[in-house]
N, C-alpha and C positions, 0 to 999 in steps of 0.2 A: 884812725881806720886801719893803719897798718898793725897797730897793736892788737886790735880785735881779730885781724886775720891771723896773726901769729898765735894768739890764744886758741882760736878754733882749730888751727892746725895741730897744736899740742893735744887738745882734747881728742881730735880724730885719731891722732897716733896712739894715745893711751887707750882708746876704745878698741882699735884694731889690735892691740897687744892683748887686751882683755879677751876679746873674742877668740883669739888664737889659743889662748891658754885654756878657755873653756871647751874649745873644739878638741884640743889634745886630751882633756880630762874626760870628755864624753866618749872618745874614741877608746880610751883606756877601760872605762866602765863597761862600754858594750862588749870588749873582749872578755872581761871578767864575768859578765852576765852569761855569755855563750858558754864559757868554761863551767860555770855553776849549773846551767841548764843540762849539759852533757853529764855531769856528775849526778844530778838528780835522776835523769833517765837511767843511768847505770845502776843507781840504787834501787830504783823502782823494778828494773828488770831483775836484779839479783833477788829482791823480796819475792817477786812472782815465781822465780825458779825454786826458791826455798819452800814456798807454800805448795807448789805443784809436787815437789819431790816427797812431800810428806804423804804417805799412803793411809794414815789413820785420821786425817782431817785436822789434827793439831798442828799448830805452828810449831816449828822446830825449837823455838825459844822455850816453849812450855815442856818439851820432853826432857827426861832425864837422860844423861849420856849412857851409852851401853855397859859401862862398867858398874852401874849401880844395880 
């Protein structure tokens, strides 16, 4: 019986460690997702600004530079 209790304690300890590692990784991924969402919003905002600044209706990428 004592052996069984020791084995269960080891398993619990192992699982607690695994849960802690998973929690740390999840936290890290959540921070990364927030950064990526902010970057996407900034890119979308920049695209909207570029499209609105074009007075001829063409996307700026399709226009030739002024020196042509």
